[in-house]
N, C-alpha and C positions, 0 to 999 in steps of 0.2 A: 436394301433399297426400299424406300417408301413411295408409293404412288398415290397421288391425289387427283380427284376429278373436280374441276372448277366449272360450275354452271352459272353463266351470266344470262339472266332473263331480261330482255329488253323490249321496249315498245317502239316500233318503227311505223309511224302513222297509225293505221288501224290494226296492224299485225303485231303479234307477240312472237318473238323469236327466242330460241335458246341457243347460246353459243357455248360449246364445250371445249375445254382444253385439258390436257393431262400434264401434271407437274410431277417430276421425279426428283427425289431428294435422298441423300445418303442417310440422313437422320430425320426423326420426327420434327415437324415445324412447330415452333412456339406460337402462342396466340398472336403475338406481335408480328411474327413473320407472315402468318395467315392474313392478318389485316392489311399488311403491306402489299401482299400479292393481290388481294382483292382490289385495293385502290389502284395499283399499278395497271392491272388488266382493264379495269373500268375506264380509266383515263385513256389508255391505248385504243380501246374500241371506239370511244367517243371521238377521238382524233381521226381515226380511220373513216368513220361515217361522216364526220364533219368535212373532211377533205372531198367527199362526194356530194356535199350540200345537204346532208341528211341529219336532222336533229334526233339523236338517240336518247330515249328516256330509259334509265336503268330502273328495273322493277325489283330485282333481287340478285344477289351475288353470293353463291354458296360454294364452299370448298369442303369436300368430304374425303376421308382417307379410304382408298380402295383396297390397298393391301399393305 
């Protein structure tokens, strides 16, 4: 089992927030899979914030292998 930590750094008004999630996979993810996960989570978080009327600016999106 491979564990990844995804850190999404966003700007909400004047605040910078870090949203973390853990991803668990049976095998190591390819570069394409990592990029797909980044895009998927970024879009999801933008939709969640948009539903509350908040414009979310994405600063950075990093996925690192934890173990």
